[in-house]
N, CA, C and O atoms as a Tripos MOL2 file, in Angstrom:
@<TRIPOS>MOLECULE
protein
  168   167    42     0     0
PROTEIN
NO_CHARGES

@<TRIPOS>ATOM
      1 N          29.7010   -6.6260   -9.8430 N.3       1 MET1
      2 CA         28.5370   -7.3550  -10.3100 C.3       1 MET1
      3 C          27.5470   -7.5970   -9.1480 C.2       1 MET1
      4 O          26.3610   -7.2760   -9.2260 O.2       1 MET1
      5 N          28.1150   -8.1930   -8.0460 N.am      2 TRP2
      6 CA         27.2380   -8.4870   -6.9030 C.3       2 TRP2
      7 C          26.7010   -7.2340   -6.2570 C.2       2 TRP2
      8 O          25.5590   -7.2090   -5.7970 O.2       2 TRP2
      9 N          27.5210   -6.1810   -6.2150 N.am      3 LYS3
     10 CA         27.0370   -4.9200   -5.6200 C.3       3 LYS3
     11 C          25.8640   -4.3890   -6.3840 C.2       3 LYS3
     12 O          24.8920   -3.9680   -5.7560 O.2       3 LYS3
     13 N          25.8810   -4.3780   -7.7030 N.am      4 LYS4
     14 CA         24.7830   -3.8600   -8.4690 C.3       4 LYS4
     15 C          23.5050   -4.8180   -8.2510 C.2       4 LYS4
     16 O          22.3720   -4.3410   -8.1850 O.2       4 LYS4
     17 N          23.7300   -6.0450   -8.1540 N.am      5 LEU5
     18 CA         22.6420   -7.0720   -7.9430 C.3       5 LEU5
     19 C          22.0040   -6.7020   -6.5100 C.2       5 LEU5
     20 O          20.7810   -6.6330   -6.3830 O.2       5 LEU5
     21 N          22.7940   -6.4930   -5.5480 N.am      6 LEU6
     22 CA         22.3220   -6.1850   -4.2050 C.3       6 LEU6
     23 C          21.4900   -4.7940   -4.1650 C.2       6 LEU6
     24 O          20.4620   -4.6430   -3.5050 O.2       6 LEU6
     25 N          22.0570   -3.8660   -4.9230 N.am      7 ILE7
     26 CA         21.3910   -2.5250   -4.9950 C.3       7 ILE7
     27 C          20.0200   -2.7080   -5.6690 C.2       7 ILE7
     28 O          19.0210   -2.1940   -5.1650 O.2       7 ILE7
     29 N          19.9550   -3.4260   -6.7920 N.am      8 VAL8
     30 CA         18.7170   -3.6400   -7.4830 C.3       8 VAL8
     31 C          17.7400   -4.4240   -6.5140 C.2       8 VAL8
     32 O          16.5720   -4.0520   -6.4020 O.2       8 VAL8
     33 N          18.1800   -5.4020   -5.8850 N.am      9 ALA9
     34 CA         17.3390   -6.1740   -4.9430 C.3       9 ALA9
     35 C          16.8130   -5.2570   -3.8120 C.2       9 ALA9
     36 O          15.6420   -5.3360   -3.4420 O.2       9 ALA9
     37 N          17.6970   -4.3830   -3.2670 N.am     10 GLY10
     38 CA         17.2300   -3.5000   -2.2620 C.3      10 GLY10
     39 C          16.2440   -2.5310   -2.7260 C.2      10 GLY10
     40 O          15.2900   -2.2320   -2.0070 O.2      10 GLY10
     41 N          16.4150   -2.0100   -3.9060 N.am     11 VAL11
     42 CA         15.3890   -1.1010   -4.4530 C.3      11 VAL11
     43 C          14.0410   -1.8180   -4.6910 C.2      11 VAL11
     44 O          12.9640   -1.2590   -4.4880 O.2      11 VAL11
     45 N          14.1620   -3.0780   -5.1290 N.am     12 GLY12
     46 CA         12.9480   -3.8510   -5.3900 C.3      12 GLY12
     47 C          12.1680   -4.1150   -4.0640 C.2      12 GLY12
     48 O          10.9380   -4.0850   -4.0320 O.2      12 GLY12
     49 N          12.9240   -4.3710   -2.9940 N.am     13 VAL13
     50 CA         12.2460   -4.6450   -1.6940 C.3      13 VAL13
     51 C          11.6730   -3.2570   -1.1740 C.2      13 VAL13
     52 O          10.5640   -3.2270   -0.6410 O.2      13 VAL13
     53 N          12.3980   -2.1690   -1.3250 N.am     14 ALA14
     54 CA         11.8500   -0.8900   -0.9090 C.3      14 ALA14
     55 C          10.5930   -0.5070   -1.6960 C.2      14 ALA14
     56 O           9.6470    0.0260   -1.1150 O.2      14 ALA14
     57 N          10.5670   -0.7690   -3.0130 N.am     15 VAL15
     58 CA          9.3430   -0.5310   -3.7960 C.3      15 VAL15
     59 C           8.2120   -1.3820   -3.3210 C.2      15 VAL15
     60 O           7.0850   -0.8920   -3.2440 O.2      15 VAL15
     61 N           8.4510   -2.6830   -2.9850 N.am     16 ALA16
     62 CA          7.3930   -3.5620   -2.5450 C.3      16 ALA16
     63 C           6.8170   -3.0600   -1.1530 C.2      16 ALA16
     64 O           5.6050   -3.0750   -0.9350 O.2      16 ALA16
     65 N           7.7020   -2.6350   -0.2630 N.am     17 LEU17
     66 CA          7.2690   -2.1240    1.0240 C.3      17 LEU17
     67 C           6.3910   -0.9060    0.8450 C.2      17 LEU17
     68 O           5.3390   -0.7950    1.4750 O.2      17 LEU17
     69 N           6.7900   -0.0480    0.0410 N.am     18 VAL18
     70 CA          5.9910    1.2240   -0.1710 C.3      18 VAL18
     71 C           4.6970    0.8890   -0.7790 C.2      18 VAL18
     72 O           3.6830    1.4350   -0.3420 O.2      18 VAL18
     73 N           4.6310    0.0330   -1.7570 N.am     19 ALA19
     74 CA          3.4040   -0.3860   -2.3490 C.3      19 ALA19
     75 C           2.4230   -1.0570   -1.3570 C.2      19 ALA19
     76 O           1.2090   -0.8640   -1.4200 O.2      19 ALA19
     77 N           3.0160   -1.8590   -0.4330 N.am     20 LYS20
     78 CA          2.2230   -2.5280    0.5670 C.3      20 LYS20
     79 C           1.6540   -1.4910    1.4910 C.2      20 LYS20
     80 O           0.4810   -1.5890    1.8500 O.2      20 LYS20
     81 N           2.4130   -0.5070    1.8940 N.am     21 LYS21
     82 CA          1.8940    0.5680    2.8360 C.3      21 LYS21
     83 C           0.8840    1.3570    2.1320 C.2      21 LYS21
     84 O          -0.1110    1.7040    2.7670 O.2      21 LYS21
     85 N           1.0170    1.7100    0.8120 N.am     22 LEU22
     86 CA          0.0090    2.4770    0.1690 C.3      22 LEU22
     87 C          -1.2550    1.6590    0.0540 C.2      22 LEU22
     88 O          -2.3260    2.2110    0.3060 O.2      22 LEU22
     89 N          -1.2230    0.4380   -0.2910 N.am     23 ARG23
     90 CA         -2.3500   -0.4140   -0.3530 C.3      23 ARG23
     91 C          -3.1150   -0.5250    1.0010 C.2      23 ARG23
     92 O          -4.3450   -0.4840    1.0350 O.2      23 ARG23
     93 N          -2.3790   -0.6590    2.0620 N.am     24 ALA24
     94 CA         -3.0020   -0.7250    3.3890 C.3      24 ALA24
     95 C          -3.6350    0.5730    3.7750 C.2      24 ALA24
     96 O          -4.6800    0.5940    4.4260 O.2      24 ALA24
     97 N          -3.0030    1.6840    3.3750 N.am     25 ALA25
     98 CA         -3.6600    2.9470    3.7220 C.3      25 ALA25
     99 C          -4.8770    3.1910    2.9390 C.2      25 ALA25
    100 O          -5.8560    3.7480    3.4350 O.2      25 ALA25
    101 N          -4.8300    2.7730    1.6920 N.am     26 ASN26
    102 CA         -6.0570    2.8780    0.8150 C.3      26 ASN26
    103 C          -7.1880    1.9760    1.3610 C.2      26 ASN26
    104 O          -8.3300    2.4240    1.4620 O.2      26 ASN26
    105 N          -6.8960    0.7830    1.6940 N.am     27 ASP27
    106 CA         -7.8860   -0.1230    2.3350 C.3      27 ASP27
    107 C          -8.4960    0.4670    3.5910 C.2      27 ASP27
    108 O          -9.7050    0.3920    3.8110 O.2      27 ASP27
    109 N          -7.6610    1.0370    4.3870 N.am     28 GLU28
    110 CA         -8.1640    1.6300    5.6330 C.3      28 GLU28
    111 C          -9.0250    2.7970    5.3820 C.2      28 GLU28
    112 O         -10.0500    2.9800    6.0380 O.2      28 GLU28
    113 N          -8.6390    3.5800    4.4580 N.am     29 ARG29
    114 CA         -9.4410    4.8170    4.0540 C.3      29 ARG29
    115 C         -10.7990    4.3790    3.5320 C.2      29 ARG29
    116 O         -11.8100    4.9980    3.8660 O.2      29 ARG29
    117 N         -10.8510    3.3180    2.7150 N.am     30 ALA30
    118 CA        -12.0640    2.8140    2.2120 C.3      30 ALA30
    119 C         -12.9660    2.3160    3.3470 C.2      30 ALA30
    120 O         -14.1670    2.5850    3.3480 O.2      30 ALA30
    121 N         -12.3950    1.5960    4.3050 N.am     31 LEU31
    122 CA        -13.1840    1.0570    5.3830 C.3      31 LEU31
    123 C         -13.6910    2.2470    6.1750 C.2      31 LEU31
    124 O         -14.8880    2.2510    6.4630 O.2      31 LEU31
    125 N         -12.9640    3.2060    6.5410 N.am     32 TRP32
    126 CA        -13.4390    4.3990    7.2900 C.3      32 TRP32
    127 C         -14.6080    5.1020    6.5570 C.2      32 TRP32
    128 O         -15.5810    5.5770    7.1430 O.2      32 TRP32
    129 N         -14.4170    5.1230    5.2200 N.am     33 HIS33
    130 CA        -15.4690    5.8220    4.3390 C.3      33 HIS33
    131 C         -16.7640    5.0430    4.5140 C.2      33 HIS33
    132 O         -17.8210    5.6300    4.7440 O.2      33 HIS33
    133 N         -16.6800    3.7130    4.4030 N.am     34 GLU34
    134 CA        -17.8170    2.8940    4.4760 C.3      34 GLU34
    135 C         -18.4220    2.9260    5.8570 C.2      34 GLU34
    136 O         -19.6490    2.8850    5.9460 O.2      34 GLU34
    137 N         -17.7050    2.9920    6.9030 N.am     35 ALA35
    138 CA        -18.1290    3.0010    8.2680 C.3      35 ALA35
    139 C         -18.8010    4.3110    8.6590 C.2      35 ALA35
    140 O         -19.6710    4.3220    9.5300 O.2      35 ALA35
    141 N         -18.3980    5.4480    8.0070 N.am     36 THR36
    142 CA        -18.7950    6.7600    8.4330 C.3      36 THR36
    143 C         -19.8110    7.3560    7.5050 C.2      36 THR36
    144 O         -20.3120    8.4520    7.7530 O.2      36 THR36
    145 N         -20.1460    6.6150    6.3720 N.am     37 THR37
    146 CA        -21.1450    7.1810    5.4340 C.3      37 THR37
    147 C         -22.5220    6.6150    5.7740 C.2      37 THR37
    148 O         -22.7050    5.4310    6.0610 O.2      37 THR37
    149 N         -23.4320    7.5020    5.7240 N.am     38 ALA38
    150 CA        -24.8500    7.1000    6.1120 C.3      38 ALA38
    151 C         -25.3770    6.0980    5.0320 C.2      38 ALA38
    152 O         -25.1440    6.2920    3.8390 O.2      38 ALA38
    153 N         -26.0540    5.0820    5.4540 N.am     39 PRO39
    154 CA        -26.5500    4.0910    4.4540 C.3      39 PRO39
    155 C         -27.6240    4.7610    3.6010 C.2      39 PRO39
    156 O         -28.3220    5.6790    4.0320 O.2      39 PRO39
    157 N         -27.7220    4.2610    2.3780 N.am     40 ASP40
    158 CA        -28.7180    4.7250    1.4530 C.3      40 ASP40
    159 C         -30.0000    3.8800    1.6070 C.2      40 ASP40
    160 O         -30.0880    2.7720    1.0770 O.2      40 ASP40
    161 N         -31.0320    4.4440    2.3730 N.am     41 LEU41
    162 CA        -32.1900    3.6730    2.7360 C.3      41 LEU41
    163 C         -33.4060    3.9760    1.8060 C.2      41 LEU41
    164 O         -34.5410    3.9990    2.2800 O.2      41 LEU41
    165 N         -33.1790    4.2030    0.5190 N.am     42 ARG42
    166 CA        -34.2820    4.5390   -0.3400 C.3      42 ARG42
    167 C         -35.1020    3.3300   -0.7090 C.2      42 ARG42
    168 O         -36.0850    3.4510   -1.4400 O.2      42 ARG42
@<TRIPOS>BOND
     1     1     2 1
     2     2     3 1
     3     3     4 2
     4     3     5 am
     5     5     6 1
     6     6     7 1
     7     7     8 2
     8     7     9 am
     9     9    10 1
    10    10    11 1
    11    11    12 2
    12    11    13 am
    13    13    14 1
    14    14    15 1
    15    15    16 2
    16    15    17 am
    17    17    18 1
    18    18    19 1
    19    19    20 2
    20    19    21 am
    21    21    22 1
    22    22    23 1
    23    23    24 2
    24    23    25 am
    25    25    26 1
    26    26    27 1
    27    27    28 2
    28    27    29 am
    29    29    30 1
    30    30    31 1
    31    31    32 2
    32    31    33 am
    33    33    34 1
    34    34    35 1
    35    35    36 2
    36    35    37 am
    37    37    38 1
    38    38    39 1
    39    39    40 2
    40    39    41 am
    41    41    42 1
    42    42    43 1
    43    43    44 2
    44    43    45 am
    45    45    46 1
    46    46    47 1
    47    47    48 2
    48    47    49 am
    49    49    50 1
    50    50    51 1
    51    51    52 2
    52    51    53 am
    53    53    54 1
    54    54    55 1
    55    55    56 2
    56    55    57 am
    57    57    58 1
    58    58    59 1
    59    59    60 2
    60    59    61 am
    61    61    62 1
    62    62    63 1
    63    63    64 2
    64    63    65 am
    65    65    66 1
    66    66    67 1
    67    67    68 2
    68    67    69 am
    69    69    70 1
    70    70    71 1
    71    71    72 2
    72    71    73 am
    73    73    74 1
    74    74    75 1
    75    75    76 2
    76    75    77 am
    77    77    78 1
    78    78    79 1
    79    79    80 2
    80    79    81 am
    81    81    82 1
    82    82    83 1
    83    83    84 2
    84    83    85 am
    85    85    86 1
    86    86    87 1
    87    87    88 2
    88    87    89 am
    89    89    90 1
    90    90    91 1
    91    91    92 2
    92    91    93 am
    93    93    94 1
    94    94    95 1
    95    95    96 2
    96    95    97 am
    97    97    98 1
    98    98    99 1
    99    99   100 2
   100    99   101 am
   101   101   102 1
   102   102   103 1
   103   103   104 2
   104   103   105 am
   105   105   106 1
   106   106   107 1
   107   107   108 2
   108   107   109 am
   109   109   110 1
   110   110   111 1
   111   111   112 2
   112   111   113 am
   113   113   114 1
   114   114   115 1
   115   115   116 2
   116   115   117 am
   117   117   118 1
   118   118   119 1
   119   119   120 2
   120   119   121 am
   121   121   122 1
   122   122   123 1
   123   123   124 2
   124   123   125 am
   125   125   126 1
   126   126   127 1
   127   127   128 2
   128   127   129 am
   129   129   130 1
   130   130   131 1
   131   131   132 2
   132   131   133 am
   133   133   134 1
   134   134   135 1
   135   135   136 2
   136   135   137 am
   137   137   138 1
   138   138   139 1
   139   139   140 2
   140   139   141 am
   141   141   142 1
   142   142   143 1
   143   143   144 2
   144   143   145 am
   145   145   146 1
   146   146   147 1
   147   147   148 2
   148   147   149 am
   149   149   150 1
   150   150   151 1
   151   151   152 2
   152   151   153 am
   153   153   154 1
   154   154   155 1
   155   155   156 2
   156   155   157 am
   157   157   158 1
   158   158   159 1
   159   159   160 2
   160   159   161 am
   161   161   162 1
   162   162   163 1
   163   163   164 2
   164   163   165 am
   165   165   166 1
   166   166   167 1
   167   167   168 2
@<TRIPOS>SUBSTRUCTURE
     1 MET1         2 RESIDUE 1 A MET
     2 TRP2         6 RESIDUE 1 A TRP
     3 LYS3        10 RESIDUE 1 A LYS
     4 LYS4        14 RESIDUE 1 A LYS
     5 LEU5        18 RESIDUE 1 A LEU
     6 LEU6        22 RESIDUE 1 A LEU
     7 ILE7        26 RESIDUE 1 A ILE
     8 VAL8        30 RESIDUE 1 A VAL
     9 ALA9        34 RESIDUE 1 A ALA
    10 GLY10       38 RESIDUE 1 A GLY
    11 VAL11       42 RESIDUE 1 A VAL
    12 GLY12       46 RESIDUE 1 A GLY
    13 VAL13       50 RESIDUE 1 A VAL
    14 ALA14       54 RESIDUE 1 A ALA
    15 VAL15       58 RESIDUE 1 A VAL
    16 ALA16       62 RESIDUE 1 A ALA
    17 LEU17       66 RESIDUE 1 A LEU
    18 VAL18       70 RESIDUE 1 A VAL
    19 ALA19       74 RESIDUE 1 A ALA
    20 LYS20       78 RESIDUE 1 A LYS
    21 LYS21       82 RESIDUE 1 A LYS
    22 LEU22       86 RESIDUE 1 A LEU
    23 ARG23       90 RESIDUE 1 A ARG
    24 ALA24       94 RESIDUE 1 A ALA
    25 ALA25       98 RESIDUE 1 A ALA
    26 ASN26      102 RESIDUE 1 A ASN
    27 ASP27      106 RESIDUE 1 A ASP
    28 GLU28      110 RESIDUE 1 A GLU
    29 ARG29      114 RESIDUE 1 A ARG
    30 ALA30      118 RESIDUE 1 A ALA
    31 LEU31      122 RESIDUE 1 A LEU
    32 TRP32      126 RESIDUE 1 A TRP
    33 HIS33      130 RESIDUE 1 A HIS
    34 GLU34      134 RESIDUE 1 A GLU
    35 ALA35      138 RESIDUE 1 A ALA
    36 THR36      142 RESIDUE 1 A THR
    37 THR37      146 RESIDUE 1 A THR
    38 ALA38      150 RESIDUE 1 A ALA
    39 PRO39      154 RESIDUE 1 A PRO
    40 ASP40      158 RESIDUE 1 A ASP
    41 LEU41      162 RESIDUE 1 A LEU
    42 ARG42      166 RESIDUE 1 A ARG
């Protein structure tokens, strides 16, 4: 019983860490895109 609960908790923590890394990478990619794109001066 406890072993299964620990495994499920471990998987949940791993998923949360991966989601956090993906979100951070996406935010940084968006920041670089904004910083390196020429402004629209129309």
